[in-house]
C-alpha positions in Angstrom: -8.9 -4.7 -19.5 -9.3 -1.3 -17.3 -7.0 -1.5 -14.2 -6.8 1.2 -11.5 -4.4 1.3 -9.1 -5.1 2.7 -5.8 -2.0 4.6 -4.3 -1.3 7.0 -1.8 0.6 9.8 -1.4 2.7 10.6 2.1 4.8 11.4 4.5 7.8 9.5 4.9 7.4 8.2 8.7 11.3 8.7 8.9 11.3 11.8 8.5 9.2 12.9 11.4 9.8 14.2 14.5 8.6 12.1 18.0 7.3 14.1 20.6 8.0 12.6 24.6 4.1 12.0 24.9 4.5 9.7 21.8 2.9 12.4 19.2 4.4 12.0 15.7 5.0 15.6 14.1 5.1 14.5 9.9 5.1 18.1 9.1 8.9 18.1 7.8 8.2 15.2 6.5 9.0 14.2 2.5 6.1 13.1 0.9 6.3 10.5 -2.0 3.9 7.5 -3.3 4.0 5.3 -0.2 6.5 2.8 0.1 5.0 -0.6 -1.5 2.8 1.4 -4.4 5.2 0.4 -7.0 4.8 -2.8 -6.9 1.0 -2.9 -7.8 1.7 0.1 -10.3 4.4 -2.7 -11.6 2.0 -5.5 -11.8 -1.2 -3.0 -13.5 1.7 -1.9 -15.9 2.4 -5.7 -17.0 -1.0 -6.9 -16.8 -2.4 -4.3 -18.8 0.5 -4.8 -21.5 -0.5 -8.4 -21.4 -4.3 -7.7 -21.8 -3.9 -4.9 -24.1 -5.3 -2.8 -21.2 -5.3 0.6 -19.5 -3.9 1.7 -16.4 -5.5 4.3 -14.4 -3.9 5.4 -10.9 -6.5 6.7 -8.1 -5.2 8.9 -5.0 -7.3 10.1 -2.5 -5.9 12.9 0.4 -5.8 16.3 1.1 -5.1 19.0 -1.4 -1.3 18.6 -0.7 -1.5 15.8 -2.8 -2.0 17.6 -6.4 1.2 18.7 -6.7 3.6 19.0 -9.8 6.0 16.8 -8.0 3.3 14.4 -6.5 1.8 14.0 -10.4 5.2 13.1 -12.1 6.1 10.8 -9.8 3.0 8.4 -10.1 2.4 9.3 -13.9 6.5 8.4 -14.8 5.5 4.7 -13.4 3.6 3.6 -16.0 0.0 5.2 -15.6 -1.9 6.1 -18.7 -3.9 9.0 -16.8 -4.2 9.7 -13.4 -7.6 10.5 -11.0 -7.0 12.6 -8.0 -9.4 12.7 -5.1 -8.0 15.9 -3.6 -9.7 17.9 -0.9 -8.9 18.9 2.8 -12.0 17.3 4.2 -10.0 14.1 3.3 -6.9 15.0 5.6 -6.4 12.3 8.7 -9.2 10.4 7.6 -9.2 6.5 9.0 -9.1 3.6 6.3 -12.8 2.7 6.2 -13.5 6.4 5.0 -10.7 6.0 2.6 -12.3 3.1 1.3 -15.5 4.9 0.6 -14.3 7.7 -1.2 -11.7 5.2 -3.3 -14.8 2.9 -4.0 -17.3 6.4 -5.5 -13.9 7.2 -7.8 -14.0 3.8 -8.8 -17.6 3.7 -9.5 -17.1 7.2 -11.5 -14.3 5.8 -13.8 -16.8 2.8 -14.6 -16.4 -0.6 -16.5 -13.2 -1.2 -14.2 -12.4 -4.6 -14.3 -9.0 -5.0 -11.4 -8.4 -2.6 -8.6 -4.5 -3.0 -7.1 -3.1 -1.6 -4.2 0.1 -2.2 -2.4 0.5 -4.1 1.2 -0.4 -1.3 2.9 1.1 2.5 3.6 3.9 3.9 4.6 2.7 6.0 7.0 -0.3 4.3 8.7 0.6 0.9 7.7 -2.5 -0.8 9.2 -3.3 -3.1 5.5 -7.0 -2.3 5.8 -7.7 -0.1 3.2 -7.5 -2.8 -0.4 -9.9 -5.1 1.6 -12.3 -2.7 2.8 -13.1 -1.2 -0.9 -13.4 -4.7 -2.1 -16.4 -5.0 0.6 -17.4 -1.7 0.0 -17.6 -2.0 -3.8 -19.0 -5.6 -3.2 -16.5 -6.9 -5.1 -13.6 -10.0 -4.5 -11.0 -8.8 -2.3 -7.6 -10.8 -2.3 -4.9 -9.9 -0.2 -1.3 -11.4 -0.7 -1.0 -11.1 -4.2 2.4 -12.3 -5.4 1.6 -12.3 -9.4 -1.3 -12.3 -11.7 -2.2 -12.9 -15.0 -5.5 -13.3 -17.6 -6.5 -16.5 -17.2 -5.6 -18.8 -20.2 -9.6 -19.4 -21.2 -12.3 -17.2 -20.6 -12.9 -14.3 -18.3 -10.9 -13.5 -15.0 -7.5 -14.2 -14.0 -5.1 -16.5 -12.3 -3.4 -15.1 -9.4 -0.7 -16.6 -7.0 -1.4 -16.0 -3.5 1.9 -16.1 -0.9 0.2 -17.4 2.0 2.3 -18.9 5.2 1.5 -22.6 4.4 2.6 -21.8 0.6 1.9 -20.3 -2.8 -1.8 -20.6 -3.7 -3.1 -20.2 -7.3 -6.6 -19.5 -7.9 -9.0 -18.4 -10.7 -10.8 -15.2 -10.0 -13.4 -13.7 -11.7 -13.5 -9.9 -12.5 -14.2 -7.5 -10.8 -11.9 -7.7 -8.3 -9.7 -5.8 -5.7 -6.0 -7.0 -5.3 -4.0 -6.4 -2.3 0.1 -7.0 -3.7 3.0 -8.7 -1.6 5.8 -6.2 -0.7 7.9 -8.3 -2.8 6.0 -9.5 -5.9 7.7 -7.8 -8.7 10.8 -4.8 -8.8 9.1 -1.7 -9.8 10.8 0.3 -12.6 13.0 3.0 -11.8 11.4 5.9 -14.1 13.9 7.1 -16.9 14.2 10.6 -17.8 11.9 10.2 -20.9 9.0 8.5 -18.7 9.3 11.6 -16.4 9.0 14.0 -19.4 6.2 11.8 -20.9 4.1 12.4 -17.3 3.7 16.0 -18.0 1.7 15.5 -21.4 -0.8 12.8 -19.4 -4.2 13.3 -18.8 -4.9 13.9 -14.8 -8.6 14.5 -13.2 -9.2 16.4 -9.8 -12.1 15.6 -8.3 -13.6 16.8 -5.1 -15.9 15.2 -2.3 -18.9 17.6 -3.8 -18.2 15.5 -7.3 -18.1 12.3 -5.5 -21.2 12.9 -3.1 -19.6 10.5 -1.0 -21.9 9.6 2.2 -20.3 10.9 5.6 -19.4 8.0 7.3 -21.6 6.2 10.1 -18.6 6.3 12.2 -15.4 8.1 12.7 -12.0 6.9 14.1 -10.5 9.1 16.8 -7.2 8.6 18.5 -7.3 8.8 22.4 -3.6 8.2 23.0 -0.3 7.5 21.9 2.5 6.1 23.2 6.0 4.9 23.1 6.2 1.1 22.3 7.7 -0.6 25.7 11.0 -1.9 25.6 12.2 -4.9 25.1 13.5 -7.2 28.4 16.6 -8.4 28.3 18.8 -10.9 30.1 22.1 -9.8 31.3 24.9 -12.8 32.4 28.2 -13.0 32.8 30.3 -16.4 32.5 33.8 -16.7 34.0 35.9 -16.8 31.5 39.1 -18.1 33.4 38.5 -21.3 32.2 37.2 -21.4 28.7 36.2 -24.7 27.8 34.0 -24.6 31.2 32.5 -21.0 29.6 32.0 -22.0 26.6 29.6 -25.6 27.7 27.6 -23.0 30.3 27.1 -20.3 27.7 25.4 -23.2 25.5 23.5 -24.8 28.4 22.0 -21.2 28.8 21.1 -20.3 25.0 19.6 -23.7 25.4 17.2 -23.6 28.4 16.3 -19.9 27.3 14.9 -21.0 23.1 18.0 -19.6 21.4 19.3 -23.3 20.5 
């Protein structure tokens, strides 16, 4: 089984500078594997260990994603090899464009059975790329995946989905794109042995020209940014001279507001 993990090497918004107009400057932010993607990496490794498969990391972005630190951070988490689409033309592009490039790379890798992705990226958090990728490839796509294993008989996978109504267990054919929940598994912590081994694993770096990705039919343009509005808060002071009466009044007010 050939498993691809689509992950993102991204700046951490916690390190960002926010201007008075709400615009965000990530120039000083530290880059890392996006917060939820290690879960997808771990799910892929566990599935590959059961099936005897291969796990291939795949990420796209500007040239800044191709650094020794970025390579080791991903390869030390259980990947067998890595494919990078590093091109400055991909800096800041929208999720539809990212999905198109990922789809082209998946086709180039060839014979892929499963693509796993995290719940969302740490910097944009739109949560749209995985299912857009599935649509671009013409594959089945499932979100909210909490567990995955090979089917007991025949081809395909058994997938557990964590839905608002409960856990749904479904049988799915391959190829398929799966987006994992943020808490599906506990990701492994890379040790020194993993980090040293990462330096010896194969890495393929591709450009957009090599993938021949068609220009997008529509481009997302940010028209404006603004700070989120502050929540309205109700301030009420109760007379504490009679503690019992004040407590009764407080409970009544909380019930009236729906807090109790």
